[in-house]
N, CA and C atoms of all chains as a GROMACS GRO file, in nm:
protein
  462
    1UNK      N    1   0.161   0.146  -0.515
    1UNK     CA    2   0.283   0.207  -0.568
    1UNK      C    3   0.402   0.154  -0.491
    2UNK      N    4   0.495   0.093  -0.560
    2UNK     CA    5   0.615   0.045  -0.492
    2UNK      C    6   0.737   0.106  -0.561
    3UNK      N    7   0.841   0.128  -0.484
    3UNK     CA    8   0.966   0.176  -0.543
    3UNK      C    9   1.024   0.067  -0.632
    4UNK      N   10   1.080   0.107  -0.745
    4UNK     CA   11   1.145   0.008  -0.831
    4UNK      C   12   1.260  -0.057  -0.754
    5UNK      N   13   1.287  -0.185  -0.784
    5UNK     CA   14   1.388  -0.259  -0.707
    5UNK      C   15   1.526  -0.191  -0.704
    6UNK      N   16   1.560  -0.114  -0.808
    6UNK     CA   17   1.693  -0.052  -0.812
    6UNK      C   18   1.701   0.077  -0.730
    7UNK      N   19   1.585   0.125  -0.680
    7UNK     CA   20   1.583   0.252  -0.608
    7UNK      C   21   1.606   0.229  -0.458
    8UNK      N   22   1.696   0.307  -0.400
    8UNK     CA   23   1.720   0.299  -0.256
    8UNK      C   24   1.594   0.331  -0.177
    9UNK      N   25   1.575   0.262  -0.065
    9UNK     CA   26   1.455   0.279   0.015
    9UNK      C   27   1.494   0.296   0.162
   10UNK      N   28   1.534   0.418   0.201
   10UNK     CA   29   1.577   0.440   0.340
   10UNK      C   30   1.466   0.412   0.441
   11UNK      N   31   1.340   0.435   0.402
   11UNK     CA   32   1.228   0.408   0.492
   11UNK      C   33   1.219   0.257   0.518
   12UNK      N   34   1.237   0.180   0.412
   12UNK     CA   35   1.235   0.034   0.426
   12UNK      C   36   1.349  -0.015   0.514
   13UNK      N   37   1.465   0.050   0.499
   13UNK     CA   38   1.581   0.015   0.580
   13UNK      C   39   1.554   0.041   0.727
   14UNK      N   40   1.488   0.154   0.755
   14UNK     CA   41   1.453   0.187   0.893
   14UNK      C   42   1.356   0.084   0.951
   15UNK      N   43   1.261   0.039   0.869
   15UNK     CA   44   1.166  -0.063   0.914
   15UNK      C   45   1.241  -0.192   0.947
   16UNK      N   46   1.331  -0.234   0.857
   16UNK     CA   47   1.409  -0.356   0.881
   16UNK      C   48   1.489  -0.345   1.010
   17UNK      N   49   1.555  -0.232   1.030
   17UNK     CA   50   1.636  -0.214   1.150
   17UNK      C   51   1.550  -0.212   1.276
   18UNK      N   52   1.433  -0.149   1.266
   18UNK     CA   53   1.342  -0.146   1.379
   18UNK      C   54   1.295  -0.286   1.416
   19UNK      N   55   1.262  -0.365   1.313
   19UNK     CA   56   1.216  -0.502   1.339
   19UNK      C   57   1.330  -0.588   1.398
   20UNK      N   58   1.452  -0.568   1.346
   20UNK     CA   59   1.566  -0.643   1.402
   20UNK      C   60   1.586  -0.606   1.549
   21UNK      N   61   1.572  -0.475   1.580
   21UNK     CA   62   1.591  -0.429   1.718
   21UNK      C   63   1.488  -0.492   1.812
   22UNK      N   64   1.370  -0.525   1.758
   22UNK     CA   65   1.266  -0.589   1.840
   22UNK      C   66   1.280  -0.741   1.841
   23UNK      N   67   1.383  -0.793   1.772
   23UNK     CA   68   1.408  -0.937   1.777
   23UNK      C   69   1.357  -1.015   1.657
   24UNK      N   70   1.304  -0.946   1.557
   24UNK     CA   71   1.255  -1.017   1.438
   24UNK      C   72   1.368  -1.033   1.338
   25UNK      N   73   1.463  -1.121   1.374
   25UNK     CA   74   1.584  -1.135   1.293
   25UNK      C   75   1.557  -1.209   1.163
   26UNK      N   76   1.437  -1.268   1.150
   26UNK     CA   77   1.406  -1.341   1.026
   26UNK      C   78   1.374  -1.248   0.909
   27UNK      N   79   1.359  -1.119   0.938
   27UNK     CA   80   1.326  -1.024   0.831
   27UNK      C   81   1.452  -0.991   0.751
   28UNK      N   82   1.448  -1.020   0.622
   28UNK     CA   83   1.565  -0.998   0.536
   28UNK      C   84   1.559  -0.860   0.471
   29UNK      N   85   1.440  -0.815   0.435
   29UNK     CA   86   1.428  -0.688   0.365
   29UNK      C   87   1.288  -0.632   0.382
   30UNK      N   88   1.277  -0.499   0.382
   30UNK     CA   89   1.147  -0.433   0.381
   30UNK      C   90   1.150  -0.326   0.273
   31UNK      N   91   1.040  -0.314   0.202
   31UNK     CA   92   1.026  -0.206   0.103
   31UNK      C   93   0.896  -0.134   0.133
   32UNK      N   94   0.905  -0.004   0.145
   32UNK     CA   95   0.786   0.074   0.182
   32UNK      C   96   0.733   0.148   0.059
   33UNK      N   97   0.606   0.128   0.030
   33UNK     CA   98   0.543   0.196  -0.082
   33UNK      C   99   0.413   0.261  -0.038
   34UNK      N  100   0.334   0.303  -0.134
   34UNK     CA  101   0.207   0.369  -0.102
   34UNK      C  102   0.091   0.280  -0.143
   35UNK      N  103  -0.018   0.294  -0.070
   35UNK     CA  104  -0.140   0.221  -0.099
   35UNK      C  105  -0.250   0.324  -0.115
   36UNK      N  106  -0.307   0.336  -0.234
   36UNK     CA  107  -0.412   0.435  -0.257
   36UNK      C  108  -0.542   0.365  -0.290
   37UNK      N  109  -0.645   0.395  -0.213
   37UNK     CA  110  -0.776   0.336  -0.237
   37UNK      C  111  -0.866   0.443  -0.298
   38UNK      N  112  -0.906   0.422  -0.422
   38UNK     CA  113  -0.993   0.517  -0.491
   38UNK      C  114  -1.135   0.465  -0.494
   39UNK      N  115  -1.230   0.552  -0.464
   39UNK     CA  116  -1.371   0.519  -0.483
   39UNK      C  117  -1.419   0.598  -0.603
   40UNK      N  118  -1.469   0.529  -0.705
   40UNK     CA  119  -1.511   0.601  -0.825
   40UNK      C  120  -1.629   0.531  -0.891
   41UNK      N  121  -1.698   0.606  -0.975
   41UNK     CA  122  -1.809   0.550  -1.050
   41UNK      C  123  -1.760   0.512  -1.190
   42UNK      N  124  -1.813   0.401  -1.242
   42UNK     CA  125  -1.776   0.357  -1.378
   42UNK      C  126  -1.885   0.263  -1.426
   43UNK      N  127  -1.898   0.253  -1.558
   43UNK     CA  128  -2.005   0.169  -1.612
   43UNK      C  129  -1.975   0.020  -1.593
   44UNK      N  130  -1.848  -0.016  -1.598
   44UNK     CA  131  -1.811  -0.156  -1.573
   44UNK      C  132  -1.666  -0.163  -1.527
   45UNK      N  133  -1.624  -0.285  -1.489
   45UNK     CA  134  -1.490  -0.302  -1.436
   45UNK      C  135  -1.382  -0.264  -1.534
   46UNK      N  136  -1.405  -0.298  -1.662
   46UNK     CA  137  -1.302  -0.275  -1.762
   46UNK      C  138  -1.277  -0.126  -1.781
   47UNK      N  139  -1.385  -0.048  -1.786
   47UNK     CA  140  -1.365   0.096  -1.803
   47UNK      C  141  -1.305   0.157  -1.677
   48UNK      N  142  -1.342   0.105  -1.559
   48UNK     CA  143  -1.280   0.152  -1.436
   48UNK      C  144  -1.130   0.125  -1.439
   49UNK      N  145  -1.094   0.003  -1.481
   49UNK     CA  146  -0.951  -0.034  -1.485
   49UNK      C  147  -0.874   0.056  -1.580
   50UNK      N  148  -0.933   0.087  -1.695
   50UNK     CA  149  -0.858   0.166  -1.792
   50UNK      C  150  -0.843   0.310  -1.743
   51UNK      N  151  -0.946   0.362  -1.674
   51UNK     CA  152  -0.935   0.498  -1.619
   51UNK      C  153  -0.832   0.502  -1.506
   52UNK      N  154  -0.834   0.401  -1.419
   52UNK     CA  155  -0.740   0.400  -1.306
   52UNK      C  156  -0.596   0.387  -1.357
   53UNK      N  157  -0.577   0.305  -1.459
   53UNK     CA  158  -0.442   0.292  -1.513
   53UNK      C  159  -0.392   0.427  -1.565
   54UNK      N  160  -0.483   0.501  -1.631
   54UNK     CA  161  -0.448   0.634  -1.681
   54UNK      C  162  -0.414   0.729  -1.565
   55UNK      N  163  -0.496   0.723  -1.458
   55UNK     CA  164  -0.469   0.809  -1.341
   55UNK      C  165  -0.332   0.779  -1.282
   56UNK      N  166  -0.299   0.649  -1.273
   56UNK     CA  167  -0.169   0.610  -1.219
   56UNK      C  168  -0.057   0.669  -1.304
   57UNK      N  169  -0.070   0.655  -1.436
   57UNK     CA  170   0.036   0.703  -1.525
   57UNK      C  171   0.047   0.854  -1.522
   58UNK      N  172  -0.067   0.924  -1.516
   58UNK     CA  173  -0.065   1.070  -1.528
   58UNK      C  174  -0.036   1.141  -1.397
   59UNK      N  175  -0.081   1.085  -1.284
   59UNK     CA  176  -0.066   1.161  -1.159
   59UNK      C  177  -0.009   1.080  -1.043
   60UNK      N  178  -0.063   0.960  -1.021
   60UNK     CA  179  -0.037   0.893  -0.893
   60UNK      C  180   0.102   0.833  -0.884
   61UNK      N  181   0.153   0.786  -0.996
   61UNK     CA  182   0.279   0.712  -0.994
   61UNK      C  183   0.391   0.792  -1.061
   62UNK      N  184   0.505   0.798  -0.996
   62UNK     CA  185   0.624   0.856  -1.057
   62UNK      C  186   0.698   0.744  -1.130
   63UNK      N  187   0.675   0.736  -1.261
   63UNK     CA  188   0.725   0.623  -1.340
   63UNK      C  189   0.876   0.610  -1.342
   64UNK      N  190   0.947   0.715  -1.301
   64UNK     CA  191   1.093   0.708  -1.300
   64UNK      C  192   1.142   0.616  -1.187
   65UNK      N  193   1.075   0.625  -1.072
   65UNK     CA  194   1.124   0.548  -0.957
   65UNK      C  195   1.021   0.449  -0.903
   66UNK      N  196   0.896   0.454  -0.952
   66UNK     CA  197   0.793   0.368  -0.893
   66UNK      C  198   0.726   0.277  -0.996
   67UNK      N  199   0.685   0.161  -0.950
   67UNK     CA  200   0.596   0.073  -1.026
   67UNK      C  201   0.458   0.080  -0.963
   68UNK      N  202   0.355   0.044  -1.040
   68UNK     CA  203   0.223   0.037  -0.977
   68UNK      C  204   0.148  -0.089  -1.018
   69UNK      N  205   0.062  -0.132  -0.932
   69UNK     CA  206  -0.031  -0.243  -0.955
   69UNK      C  207  -0.164  -0.199  -0.899
   70UNK      N  208  -0.273  -0.247  -0.955
   70UNK     CA  209  -0.402  -0.216  -0.894
   70UNK      C  210  -0.502  -0.328  -0.916
   71UNK      N  211  -0.603  -0.328  -0.832
   71UNK     CA  212  -0.713  -0.422  -0.843
   71UNK      C  213  -0.842  -0.343  -0.845
   72UNK      N  214  -0.938  -0.388  -0.922
   72UNK     CA  215  -1.069  -0.323  -0.927
   72UNK      C  216  -1.169  -0.414  -0.856
   73UNK      N  217  -1.244  -0.358  -0.766
   73UNK     CA  218  -1.349  -0.434  -0.698
   73UNK      C  219  -1.474  -0.348  -0.690
   74UNK      N  220  -1.589  -0.412  -0.697
   74UNK     CA  221  -1.712  -0.335  -0.680
   74UNK      C  222  -1.727  -0.293  -0.535
   75UNK      N  223  -1.777  -0.172  -0.514
   75UNK     CA  224  -1.792  -0.121  -0.378
   75UNK      C  225  -1.877  -0.217  -0.296
   76UNK      N  226  -1.834  -0.240  -0.175
   76UNK     CA  227  -1.907  -0.329  -0.086
   76UNK      C  228  -1.865  -0.475  -0.099
   77UNK      N  229  -1.778  -0.504  -0.198
   77UNK     CA  230  -1.730  -0.644  -0.211
   77UNK      C  231  -1.587  -0.653  -0.163
   78UNK      N  232  -0.134  -0.089   0.542
   78UNK     CA  233  -0.174   0.002   0.648
   78UNK      C  234  -0.266   0.108   0.586
   79UNK      N  235  -0.386   0.118   0.636
   79UNK     CA  236  -0.477   0.222   0.588
   79UNK      C  237  -0.526   0.302   0.708
   80UNK      N  238  -0.551   0.429   0.686
   80UNK     CA  239  -0.607   0.510   0.794
   80UNK      C  240  -0.748   0.460   0.824
   81UNK      N  241  -0.784   0.461   0.951
   81UNK     CA  242  -0.920   0.424   0.988
   81UNK      C  243  -1.018   0.521   0.922
   82UNK      N  244  -1.137   0.472   0.888
   82UNK     CA  245  -1.234   0.556   0.816
   82UNK      C  246  -1.265   0.688   0.886
   83UNK      N  247  -1.258   0.692   1.020
   83UNK     CA  248  -1.294   0.816   1.091
   83UNK      C  249  -1.180   0.918   1.093
   84UNK      N  250  -1.061   0.878   1.047
   84UNK     CA  251  -0.944   0.967   1.054
   84UNK      C  252  -0.936   1.053   0.928
   85UNK      N  253  -0.916   1.182   0.946
   85UNK     CA  254  -0.897   1.272   0.832
   85UNK      C  255  -0.775   1.233   0.750
   86UNK      N  256  -0.784   1.248   0.619
   86UNK     CA  257  -0.674   1.208   0.530
   86UNK      C  258  -0.646   1.320   0.430
   87UNK      N  259  -0.568   1.421   0.473
   87UNK     CA  260  -0.540   1.534   0.383
   87UNK      C  261  -0.466   1.493   0.256
   88UNK      N  262  -0.384   1.389   0.266
   88UNK     CA  263  -0.311   1.342   0.147
   88UNK      C  264  -0.410   1.285   0.045
   89UNK      N  265  -0.508   1.211   0.097
   89UNK     CA  266  -0.611   1.156   0.008
   89UNK      C  267  -0.694   1.267  -0.055
   90UNK      N  268  -0.719   1.371   0.022
   90UNK     CA  269  -0.796   1.485  -0.030
   90UNK      C  270  -0.719   1.551  -0.144
   91UNK      N  271  -0.587   1.564  -0.126
   91UNK     CA  272  -0.503   1.625  -0.230
   91UNK      C  273  -0.505   1.539  -0.357
   92UNK      N  274  -0.504   1.408  -0.339
   92UNK     CA  275  -0.509   1.317  -0.454
   92UNK      C  276  -0.643   1.336  -0.528
   93UNK      N  277  -0.752   1.339  -0.452
   93UNK     CA  278  -0.883   1.357  -0.513
   93UNK      C  279  -0.888   1.489  -0.592
   94UNK      N  280  -0.840   1.596  -0.529
   94UNK     CA  281  -0.844   1.727  -0.596
   94UNK      C  282  -0.755   1.727  -0.720
   95UNK      N  283  -0.640   1.662  -0.710
   95UNK     CA  284  -0.550   1.655  -0.826
   95UNK      C  285  -0.615   1.580  -0.941
   96UNK      N  286  -0.683   1.470  -0.909
   96UNK     CA  287  -0.751   1.391  -1.013
   96UNK      C  288  -0.867   1.470  -1.074
   97UNK      N  289  -0.941   1.542  -0.990
   97UNK     CA  290  -1.050   1.624  -1.044
   97UNK      C  291  -0.995   1.730  -1.138
   98UNK      N  292  -0.882   1.792  -1.099
   98UNK     CA  293  -0.821   1.897  -1.181
   98UNK      C  294  -0.779   1.842  -1.317
   99UNK      N  295  -0.748   1.712  -1.322
   99UNK     CA  296  -0.709   1.650  -1.450
   99UNK      C  297  -0.830   1.598  -1.526
  100UNK      N  298  -0.949   1.616  -1.471
  100UNK     CA  299  -1.070   1.577  -1.543
  100UNK      C  300  -1.130   1.444  -1.501
  101UNK      N  301  -1.074   1.382  -1.396
  101UNK     CA  302  -1.129   1.254  -1.352
  101UNK      C  303  -1.239   1.280  -1.248
  102UNK      N  304  -1.351   1.332  -1.298
  102UNK     CA  305  -1.457   1.374  -1.206
  102UNK      C  306  -1.531   1.255  -1.147
  103UNK      N  307  -1.506   1.136  -1.200
  103UNK     CA  308  -1.575   1.017  -1.146
  103UNK      C  309  -1.519   0.972  -1.011
  104UNK      N  310  -1.405   1.031  -0.970
  104UNK     CA  311  -1.344   0.990  -0.843
  104UNK      C  312  -1.419   1.056  -0.728
  105UNK      N  313  -1.474   0.974  -0.639
  105UNK     CA  314  -1.552   1.025  -0.526
  105UNK      C  315  -1.464   1.045  -0.403
  106UNK      N  316  -1.366   0.957  -0.384
  106UNK     CA  317  -1.284   0.965  -0.264
  106UNK      C  318  -1.152   0.893  -0.286
  107UNK      N  319  -1.046   0.940  -0.221
  107UNK     CA  320  -0.917   0.871  -0.221
  107UNK      C  321  -0.869   0.862  -0.077
  108UNK      N  322  -0.813   0.747  -0.042
  108UNK     CA  323  -0.753   0.731   0.090
  108UNK      C  324  -0.611   0.681   0.067
  109UNK      N  325  -0.515   0.748   0.128
  109UNK     CA  326  -0.375   0.711   0.107
  109UNK      C  327  -0.320   0.638   0.229
  110UNK      N  328  -0.267   0.521   0.208
  110UNK     CA  329  -0.208   0.443   0.316
  110UNK      C  330  -0.068   0.397   0.279
  111UNK      N  331  -0.014   0.305   0.357
  111UNK     CA  332   0.120   0.254   0.332
  111UNK      C  333   0.114   0.110   0.286
  112UNK      N  334   0.210   0.074   0.204
  112UNK     CA  335   0.222  -0.064   0.158
  112UNK      C  336   0.363  -0.110   0.194
  113UNK      N  337   0.374  -0.209   0.280
  113UNK     CA  338   0.505  -0.256   0.322
  113UNK      C  339   0.523  -0.401   0.276
  114UNK      N  340   0.629  -0.424   0.200
  114UNK     CA  341   0.659  -0.560   0.154
  114UNK      C  342   0.777  -0.613   0.235
  115UNK      N  343   0.752  -0.717   0.314
  115UNK     CA  344   0.856  -0.777   0.397
  115UNK      C  345   0.904  -0.906   0.334
  116UNK      N  346   1.035  -0.924   0.328
  116UNK     CA  347   1.091  -1.054   0.288
  116UNK      C  348   1.147  -1.118   0.413
  117UNK      N  349   1.098  -1.238   0.446
  117UNK     CA  350   1.144  -1.301   0.569
  117UNK      C  351   1.147  -1.452   0.554
  118UNK      N  352   1.221  -1.516   0.642
  118UNK     CA  353   1.226  -1.661   0.644
  118UNK      C  354   1.129  -1.713   0.750
  119UNK      N  355   1.065  -1.826   0.720
  119UNK     CA  356   0.973  -1.888   0.816
  119UNK      C  357   0.958  -2.035   0.777
  120UNK      N  358   0.920  -2.116   0.874
  120UNK     CA  359   0.910  -2.259   0.845
  120UNK      C  360   0.786  -2.289   0.761
  121UNK      N  361   0.680  -2.212   0.779
  121UNK     CA  362   0.561  -2.231   0.698
  121UNK      C  363   0.479  -2.102   0.695
  122UNK      N  364   0.374  -2.102   0.614
  122UNK     CA  365   0.293  -1.980   0.599
  122UNK      C  366   0.229  -1.936   0.729
  123UNK      N  367   0.182  -2.033   0.806
  123UNK     CA  368   0.111  -1.999   0.928
  123UNK      C  369   0.201  -1.928   1.028
  124UNK      N  370   0.323  -1.977   1.044
  124UNK     CA  371   0.413  -1.912   1.138
  124UNK      C  372   0.455  -1.776   1.084
  125UNK      N  373   0.471  -1.765   0.951
  125UNK     CA  374   0.502  -1.635   0.892
  125UNK      C  375   0.389  -1.536   0.922
  126UNK      N  376   0.265  -1.581   0.903
  126UNK     CA  377   0.150  -1.494   0.926
  126UNK      C  378   0.143  -1.448   1.071
  127UNK      N  379   0.172  -1.540   1.164
  127UNK     CA  380   0.158  -1.501   1.304
  127UNK      C  381   0.269  -1.403   1.343
  128UNK      N  382   0.390  -1.422   1.286
  128UNK     CA  383   0.499  -1.327   1.314
  128UNK      C  384   0.469  -1.190   1.254
  129UNK      N  385   0.418  -1.190   1.130
  129UNK     CA  386   0.392  -1.062   1.063
  129UNK      C  387   0.281  -0.986   1.137
  130UNK      N  388   0.181  -1.060   1.182
  130UNK     CA  389   0.074  -0.992   1.257
  130UNK      C  390   0.130  -0.926   1.382
  131UNK      N  391   0.223  -0.996   1.450
  131UNK     CA  392   0.287  -0.942   1.569
  131UNK      C  393   0.368  -0.816   1.534
  132UNK      N  394   0.443  -0.823   1.422
  132UNK     CA  395   0.523  -0.707   1.378
  132UNK      C  396   0.433  -0.586   1.352
  133UNK      N  397   0.318  -0.613   1.288
  133UNK     CA  398   0.225  -0.504   1.260
  133UNK      C  399   0.178  -0.440   1.389
  134UNK      N  400   0.140  -0.524   1.486
  134UNK     CA  401   0.086  -0.471   1.611
  134UNK      C  402   0.193  -0.397   1.691
  135UNK      N  403   0.316  -0.449   1.689
  135UNK     CA  404   0.419  -0.393   1.777
  135UNK      C  405   0.491  -0.273   1.715
  136UNK      N  406   0.508  -0.270   1.582
  136UNK     CA  407   0.589  -0.163   1.524
  136UNK      C  408   0.525  -0.095   1.402
  137UNK      N  409   0.474  -0.175   1.310
  137UNK     CA  410   0.443  -0.118   1.179
  137UNK      C  411   0.316  -0.034   1.177
  138UNK      N  412   0.220  -0.075   1.257
  138UNK     CA  413   0.089  -0.011   1.251
  138UNK      C  414   0.062   0.070   1.377
  139UNK      N  415   0.014   0.191   1.359
  139UNK     CA  416  -0.032   0.273   1.471
  139UNK      C  417  -0.181   0.243   1.491
  140UNK      N  418  -0.208   0.155   1.587
  140UNK     CA  419  -0.343   0.104   1.605
  140UNK      C  420  -0.446   0.210   1.639
  141UNK      N  421  -0.401   0.328   1.682
  141UNK     CA  422  -0.495   0.434   1.717
  141UNK      C  423  -0.562   0.491   1.592
  142UNK      N  424  -0.483   0.504   1.485
  142UNK     CA  425  -0.538   0.568   1.365
  142UNK      C  426  -0.536   0.479   1.241
  143UNK      N  427  -0.468   0.362   1.250
  143UNK     CA  428  -0.453   0.280   1.130
  143UNK      C  429  -0.508   0.139   1.148
  144UNK      N  430  -0.556   0.084   1.039
  144UNK     CA  431  -0.589  -0.058   1.031
  144UNK      C  432  -0.483  -0.126   0.946
  145UNK      N  433  -0.468  -0.257   0.962
  145UNK     CA  434  -0.375  -0.326   0.872
  145UNK      C  435  -0.435  -0.456   0.821
  146UNK      N  436  -0.389  -0.493   0.702
  146UNK     CA  437  -0.423  -0.620   0.639
  146UNK      C  438  -0.294  -0.672   0.580
  147UNK      N  439  -0.278  -0.803   0.571
  147UNK     CA  440  -0.159  -0.853   0.503
  147UNK      C  441  -0.187  -0.986   0.436
  148UNK      N  442  -0.104  -1.017   0.339
  148UNK     CA  443  -0.109  -1.144   0.269
  148UNK      C  444   0.028  -1.207   0.277
  149UNK      N  445   0.031  -1.339   0.291
  149UNK     CA  446   0.159  -1.411   0.292
  149UNK      C  447   0.172  -1.488   0.161
  150UNK      N  448   0.284  -1.472   0.095
  150UNK     CA  449   0.309  -1.548  -0.027
  150UNK      C  450   0.451  -1.600  -0.023
  151UNK      N  451   0.473  -1.718  -0.084
  151UNK     CA  452   0.610  -1.768  -0.090
  151UNK      C  453   0.689  -1.685  -0.189
  152UNK      N  454   0.815  -1.661  -0.158
  152UNK     CA  455   0.900  -1.580  -0.246
  152UNK      C  456   0.904  -1.643  -0.385
  153UNK      N  457   0.892  -1.558  -0.483
  153UNK     CA  458   0.897  -1.606  -0.620
  153UNK      C  459   0.760  -1.640  -0.675
  154UNK      N  460   0.657  -1.638  -0.586
  154UNK     CA  461   0.522  -1.666  -0.636
  154UNK      C  462   0.442  -1.538  -0.644
   0.00000   0.00000   0.00000
């Protein structure tokens, strides 16, 4: 889950300032989002992907201010 | 940034319970971490990777409770 580019990100600003204060002047911008790792059962990757997309739309992602991306991998891989 | 497996994750528990309440009973576990996207200048990928690893160790990641992984990509790709 990442904030949409037009949304202000004070947390990202704090990260950038913190990195600059430590001497990492090469950092131009930081954006802070969420990383959610779901463990779930599904008959195949495609059905897992379609369920996860639905979960993102219905609960995990605030579509007004956030975008989401996800990857499906088999457990243990 | 993800919480180490041994660390309790109440936010992840809330996500799991929320998904179950919506009928996604196939979800076994959720772990909530942070996703930080840094835009920075570097002479090549390798030097970018070594700087980012240093930033993670020094500021971004709390090594006591968190693990980190990162990928380096050229801007626009």
